[in-house]
BADOKOL-31522 format. One record per residue (C-alpha): residue number from 1; residue in one letter; x negated, y, z negated. Coordinates in pm, whole numbers, plus 50000, padded with zeros to 5 digits. Layout:
N
<pt i="NUM" aa="A" c1="X" c2="Y" c3="Z"/>
...
REM end
This chain:
206
<pt i="1" aa="M" c1="50039" c2="50018" c3="50019"/>
<pt i="2" aa="I" c1="49871" c2="50319" c3="50077"/>
<pt i="3" aa="N" c1="49936" c2="50623" c3="49857"/>
<pt i="4" aa="T" c1="50009" c2="50965" c3="49920"/>
<pt i="5" aa="S" c1="49682" c2="51077" c3="49801"/>
<pt i="6" aa="L" c1="49543" c2="50849" c3="50031"/>
<pt i="7" aa="T" c1="49745" c2="50946" c3="50319"/>
<pt i="8" aa="D" c1="49662" c2="51349" c3="50254"/>
<pt i="9" aa="F" c1="49274" c2="51272" c3="50253"/>
<pt i="10" aa="I" c1="49287" c2="51079" c3="50582"/>
<pt i="11" aa="Q" c1="49484" c2="51335" c3="50713"/>
<pt i="12" aa="L" c1="49244" c2="51605" c3="50578"/>
<pt i="13" aa="A" c1="48933" c2="51448" c3="50709"/>
<pt i="14" aa="R" c1="49075" c2="51374" c3="51043"/>
<pt i="15" aa="S" c1="49173" c2="51741" c3="51055"/>
<pt i="16" aa="R" c1="48862" c2="51913" c3="51010"/>
<pt i="17" aa="R" c1="48699" c2="52138" c3="51291"/>
<pt i="18" aa="A" c1="48389" c2="52282" c3="51340"/>
<pt i="19" aa="I" c1="48552" c2="52715" c3="51371"/>
<pt i="20" aa="R" c1="48348" c2="52937" c3="51486"/>
<pt i="21" aa="R" c1="48559" c2="53286" c3="51462"/>
<pt i="22" aa="Y" c1="48676" c2="53405" c3="51186"/>
<pt i="23" aa="T" c1="48882" c2="53700" c3="51051"/>
<pt i="24" aa="D" c1="48809" c2="53991" c3="50822"/>
<pt i="25" aa="E" c1="48899" c2="53884" c3="50563"/>
<pt i="26" aa="P" c1="48666" c2="53818" c3="50279"/>
<pt i="27" aa="V" c1="48648" c2="53446" c3="50053"/>
<pt i="28" aa="P" c1="48753" c2="53545" c3="49714"/>
<pt i="29" aa="P" c1="48457" c2="53533" c3="49492"/>
<pt i="30" aa="D" c1="48639" c2="53260" c3="49270"/>
<pt i="31" aa="L" c1="48711" c2="53006" c3="49565"/>
<pt i="32" aa="L" c1="48355" c2="53044" c3="49675"/>
<pt i="33" aa="D" c1="48235" c2="52936" c3="49300"/>
<pt i="34" aa="L" c1="48477" c2="52654" c3="49297"/>
<pt i="35" aa="L" c1="48365" c2="52538" c3="49678"/>
<pt i="36" aa="L" c1="48035" c2="52541" c3="49569"/>
<pt i="37" aa="E" c1="48052" c2="52333" c3="49229"/>
<pt i="38" aa="T" c1="48258" c2="52080" c3="49358"/>
<pt i="39" aa="A" c1="48012" c2="52011" c3="49597"/>
<pt i="40" aa="T" c1="47775" c2="51949" c3="49330"/>
<pt i="41" aa="W" c1="47984" c2="51665" c3="49216"/>
<pt i="42" aa="S" c1="47868" c2="51467" c3="49529"/>
<pt i="43" aa="P" c1="47654" c2="51131" c3="49522"/>
<pt i="44" aa="S" c1="47246" c2="51167" c3="49523"/>
<pt i="45" aa="A" c1="46973" c2="50962" c3="49516"/>
<pt i="46" aa="H" c1="46892" c2="50876" c3="49159"/>
<pt i="47" aa="N" c1="47147" c2="51137" c3="49058"/>
<pt i="48" aa="R" c1="46885" c2="51403" c3="49093"/>
<pt i="49" aa="Q" c1="47078" c2="51608" c3="49310"/>
<pt i="50" aa="P" c1="46817" c2="51780" c3="49535"/>
<pt i="51" aa="W" c1="47090" c2="52043" c3="49693"/>
<pt i="52" aa="H" c1="46991" c2="52436" c3="49652"/>
<pt i="53" aa="F" c1="47244" c2="52650" c3="49814"/>
<pt i="54" aa="A" c1="47139" c2="53036" c3="49918"/>
<pt i="55" aa="V" c1="47465" c2="53271" c3="49967"/>
<pt i="56" aa="L" c1="47461" c2="53563" c3="50178"/>
<pt i="57" aa="E" c1="47792" c2="53792" c3="50153"/>
<pt i="58" aa="A" c1="47655" c2="54150" c3="50213"/>
<pt i="59" aa="P" c1="47679" c2="54205" c3="50595"/>
<pt i="60" aa="A" c1="47312" c2="54364" c3="50578"/>
<pt i="61" aa="S" c1="47200" c2="54034" c3="50449"/>
<pt i="62" aa="K" c1="47304" c2="53830" c3="50689"/>
<pt i="63" aa="A" c1="47210" c2="54067" c3="50998"/>
<pt i="64" aa="K" c1="46825" c2="54030" c3="50866"/>
<pt i="65" aa="L" c1="46880" c2="53670" c3="50885"/>
<pt i="66" aa="A" c1="47028" c2="53677" c3="51195"/>
<pt i="67" aa="R" c1="46809" c2="53923" c3="51366"/>
<pt i="68" aa="A" c1="46503" c2="53731" c3="51231"/>
<pt i="69" aa="M" c1="46596" c2="53386" c3="51397"/>
<pt i="70" aa="G" c1="46681" c2="53546" c3="51725"/>
<pt i="71" aa="Q" c1="46375" c2="53710" c3="51744"/>
<pt i="72" aa="R" c1="46216" c2="53339" c3="51706"/>
<pt i="73" aa="L" c1="46487" c2="53234" c3="51921"/>
<pt i="74" aa="R" c1="46429" c2="53422" c3="52194"/>
<pt i="75" aa="A" c1="46058" c2="53387" c3="52148"/>
<pt i="76" aa="D" c1="46098" c2="53041" c3="52188"/>
<pt i="77" aa="R" c1="46270" c2="53004" c3="52491"/>
<pt i="78" aa="T" c1="46081" c2="53273" c3="52649"/>
<pt i="79" aa="A" c1="45754" c2="53086" c3="52653"/>
<pt i="80" aa="D" c1="45976" c2="52792" c3="52769"/>
<pt i="81" aa="G" c1="46030" c2="52974" c3="53088"/>
<pt i="82" aa="D" c1="46400" c2="53029" c3="53005"/>
<pt i="83" aa="P" c1="46584" c2="53283" c3="53220"/>
<pt i="84" aa="P" c1="46607" c2="53616" c3="53039"/>
<pt i="85" aa="D" c1="46967" c2="53674" c3="53085"/>
<pt i="86" aa="A" c1="47026" c2="53305" c3="52956"/>
<pt i="87" aa="I" c1="46803" c2="53407" c3="52668"/>
<pt i="88" aa="E" c1="47038" c2="53686" c3="52570"/>
<pt i="89" aa="R" c1="47343" c2="53530" c3="52580"/>
<pt i="90" aa="D" c1="47237" c2="53257" c3="52380"/>
<pt i="91" aa="V" c1="47044" c2="53546" c3="52078"/>
<pt i="92" aa="A" c1="47389" c2="53694" c3="52102"/>
<pt i="93" aa="R" c1="47573" c2="53417" c3="52073"/>
<pt i="94" aa="S" c1="47330" c2="53289" c3="51754"/>
<pt i="95" aa="F" c1="47382" c2="53646" c3="51583"/>
<pt i="96" aa="G" c1="47779" c2="53640" c3="51638"/>
<pt i="97" aa="R" c1="47760" c2="53347" c3="51487"/>
<pt i="98" aa="I" c1="47568" c2="53384" c3="51206"/>
<pt i="99" aa="T" c1="47732" c2="53798" c3="51129"/>
<pt i="100" aa="G" c1="48092" c2="53692" c3="51206"/>
<pt i="101" aa="A" c1="48176" c2="53455" c3="50885"/>
<pt i="102" aa="A" c1="48298" c2="53595" c3="50566"/>
<pt i="103" aa="A" c1="47980" c2="53425" c3="50373"/>
<pt i="104" aa="L" c1="47696" c2="53218" c3="50491"/>
<pt i="105" aa="I" c1="47530" c2="52895" c3="50257"/>
<pt i="106" aa="V" c1="47198" c2="52822" c3="50339"/>
<pt i="107" aa="V" c1="47197" c2="52442" c3="50235"/>
<pt i="108" aa="C" c1="46860" c2="52339" c3="50129"/>
<pt i="109" aa="L" c1="46646" c2="52028" c3="50031"/>
<pt i="110" aa="S" c1="46424" c2="52010" c3="49711"/>
<pt i="111" aa="M" c1="46154" c2="51751" c3="49655"/>
<pt i="112" aa="A" c1="46085" c2="51872" c3="49265"/>
<pt i="113" aa="D" c1="46292" c2="51655" c3="49105"/>
<pt i="114" aa="M" c1="46244" c2="51327" c3="49380"/>
<pt i="115" aa="D" c1="46043" c2="51043" c3="49282"/>
<pt i="116" aa="S" c1="45657" c2="51023" c3="49422"/>
<pt i="117" aa="Y" c1="45444" c2="50758" c3="49594"/>
<pt i="118" aa="P" c1="45093" c2="50722" c3="49681"/>
<pt i="119" aa="D" c1="45201" c2="50552" c3="50054"/>
<pt i="120" aa="A" c1="45342" c2="50745" c3="50354"/>
<pt i="121" aa="H" c1="45572" c2="50491" c3="50380"/>
<pt i="122" aa="R" c1="45813" c2="50508" c3="50051"/>
<pt i="123" aa="S" c1="45775" c2="50890" c3="50038"/>
<pt i="124" aa="Q" c1="45868" c2="50926" c3="50413"/>
<pt i="125" aa="A" c1="46195" c2="50695" c3="50233"/>
<pt i="126" aa="E" c1="46232" c2="50915" c3="49977"/>
<pt i="127" aa="R" c1="46241" c2="51247" c3="50154"/>
<pt i="128" aa="A" c1="46486" c2="51066" c3="50339"/>
<pt i="129" aa="M" c1="46757" c2="50963" c3="50077"/>
<pt i="130" aa="A" c1="46695" c2="51344" c3="49992"/>
<pt i="131" aa="V" c1="46778" c2="51473" c3="50324"/>
<pt i="132" aa="Q" c1="47139" c2="51250" c3="50309"/>
<pt i="133" aa="S" c1="47178" c2="51318" c3="49956"/>
<pt i="134" aa="V" c1="47222" c2="51737" c3="50074"/>
<pt i="135" aa="A" c1="47388" c2="51626" c3="50344"/>
<pt i="136" aa="M" c1="47657" c2="51457" c3="50156"/>
<pt i="137" aa="A" c1="47666" c2="51760" c3="49940"/>
<pt i="138" aa="A" c1="47735" c2="51947" c3="50248"/>
<pt i="139" aa="Q" c1="48021" c2="51753" c3="50362"/>
<pt i="140" aa="T" c1="48184" c2="51766" c3="50077"/>
<pt i="141" aa="L" c1="48144" c2="52133" c3="50072"/>
<pt i="142" aa="W" c1="48296" c2="52113" c3="50402"/>
<pt i="143" aa="L" c1="48619" c2="51928" c3="50333"/>
<pt i="144" aa="T" c1="48694" c2="52130" c3="50001"/>
<pt i="145" aa="A" c1="48638" c2="52430" c3="50228"/>
<pt i="146" aa="H" c1="48926" c2="52312" c3="50467"/>
<pt i="147" aa="A" c1="49107" c2="52196" c3="50213"/>
<pt i="148" aa="A" c1="49172" c2="52555" c3="50088"/>
<pt i="149" aa="G" c1="49212" c2="52656" c3="50435"/>
<pt i="150" aa="L" c1="48918" c2="52786" c3="50513"/>
<pt i="151" aa="G" c1="48723" c2="52737" c3="50831"/>
<pt i="152" aa="A" c1="48338" c2="52617" c3="50836"/>
<pt i="153" aa="C" c1="48071" c2="52601" c3="51120"/>
<pt i="154" aa="W" c1="47764" c2="52325" c3="51061"/>
<pt i="155" aa="L" c1="47493" c2="52525" c3="51255"/>
<pt i="156" aa="C" c1="47130" c2="52327" c3="51262"/>
<pt i="157" aa="A" c1="46893" c2="52597" c3="51347"/>
<pt i="158" aa="P" c1="46705" c2="52635" c3="51030"/>
<pt i="159" aa="L" c1="46535" c2="52268" c3="51105"/>
<pt i="160" aa="F" c1="46390" c2="52477" c3="51375"/>
<pt i="161" aa="V" c1="46246" c2="52752" c3="51126"/>
<pt i="162" aa="P" c1="46262" c2="52654" c3="50807"/>
<pt i="163" aa="E" c1="45953" c2="52899" c3="50714"/>
<pt i="164" aa="L" c1="46145" c2="53186" c3="50876"/>
<pt i="165" aa="V" c1="46467" c2="53141" c3="50691"/>
<pt i="166" aa="G" c1="46302" c2="53079" c3="50365"/>
<pt i="167" aa="E" c1="46084" c2="53400" c3="50402"/>
<pt i="168" aa="T" c1="46336" c2="53582" c3="50561"/>
<pt i="169" aa="L" c1="46533" c2="53564" c3="50232"/>
<pt i="170" aa="N" c1="46267" c2="53531" c3="49965"/>
<pt i="171" aa="L" c1="46331" c2="53138" c3="49867"/>
<pt i="172" aa="P" c1="46235" c2="52925" c3="49611"/>
<pt i="173" aa="A" c1="45856" c2="52790" c3="49780"/>
<pt i="174" aa="D" c1="46008" c2="52441" c3="49717"/>
<pt i="175" aa="W" c1="46383" c2="52521" c3="49886"/>
<pt i="176" aa="E" c1="46361" c2="52398" c3="50232"/>
<pt i="177" aa="P" c1="46635" c2="52505" c3="50449"/>
<pt i="178" aa="Q" c1="46831" c2="52210" c3="50616"/>
<pt i="179" aa="S" c1="47146" c2="52413" c3="50755"/>
<pt i="180" aa="L" c1="47348" c2="52728" c3="50776"/>
<pt i="181" aa="L" c1="47700" c2="52635" c3="50695"/>
<pt i="182" aa="T" c1="47935" c2="52963" c3="50746"/>
<pt i="183" aa="L" c1="48257" c2="53022" c3="50612"/>
<pt i="184" aa="G" c1="48553" c2="53228" c3="50647"/>
<pt i="185" aa="W" c1="48961" c2="53259" c3="50711"/>
<pt i="186" aa="P" c1="48970" c2="53083" c3="51074"/>
<pt i="187" aa="A" c1="49078" c2="53325" c3="51348"/>
<pt i="188" aa="E" c1="49112" c2="53003" c3="51612"/>
<pt i="189" aa="E" c1="49211" c2="52645" c3="51651"/>
<pt i="190" aa="K" c1="48997" c2="52346" c3="51790"/>
<pt i="191" aa="E" c1="49069" c2="52037" c3="51910"/>
<pt i="192" aa="K" c1="48851" c2="51775" c3="51878"/>
<pt i="193" aa="T" c1="48823" c2="51412" c3="51990"/>
<pt i="194" aa="R" c1="48632" c2="51101" c3="51910"/>
<pt i="195" aa="A" c1="48515" c2="50774" c3="52050"/>
<pt i="196" aa="P" c1="48768" c2="50527" c3="52054"/>
<pt i="197" aa="W" c1="48779" c2="50286" c3="51762"/>
<pt i="198" aa="P" c1="48605" c2="50072" c3="51681"/>
<pt i="199" aa="S" c1="48322" c2="50165" c3="51957"/>
<pt i="200" aa="R" c1="48093" c2="50257" c3="51713"/>
<pt i="201" aa="V" c1="48150" c2="50007" c3="51449"/>
<pt i="202" aa="A" c1="48033" c2="49661" c3="51418"/>
<pt i="203" aa="F" c1="48245" c2="49400" c3="51203"/>
<pt i="204" aa="L" c1="47934" c2="49141" c3="51108"/>
<pt i="205" aa="D" c1="48136" c2="48886" c3="50946"/>
<pt i="206" aa="R" c1="48494" c2="48936" c3="51066"/>
REM end
């Protein structure tokens, strides 16, 4: 028997979308606090909770980060030999996505409390466990935001320039930026497709 709570959660998970356009309405501070606190209840390797969240709400702060990342994007794509007009469109799109949200959350990883090993194999595995833990916290944050009626979008750009993001925001040295999560009240509706069920699943014992 599937109860109402499960049915509601399934609908919540299936209706989540990546929202990139938002209204100008701010996210109430108490709601933002609740989203972040709920995210910290996510599972993590060894229960070390290796996540950190840097929250930007002021337009100037968001613009500062967007400009710094845009400059690097322009330089990298120029070095790749891409057409200047295509580069400028990409930079403008990136700036709009970062500055157009009411709140910007820089999702960070810290290895400070994770186990350490003398060999590369176990060290890499430990880091992967921490990355997975941070991703689960971000997913919890996203679903909670969706349940509250907010839109969100996961931007992986910080993985290409973690040092730049850290320096621009003056983050602690052990906070490694993993993503940007934009948050705001949706100004668009999105459709979403998925591969046919169960094309990505293998039932090995069934």
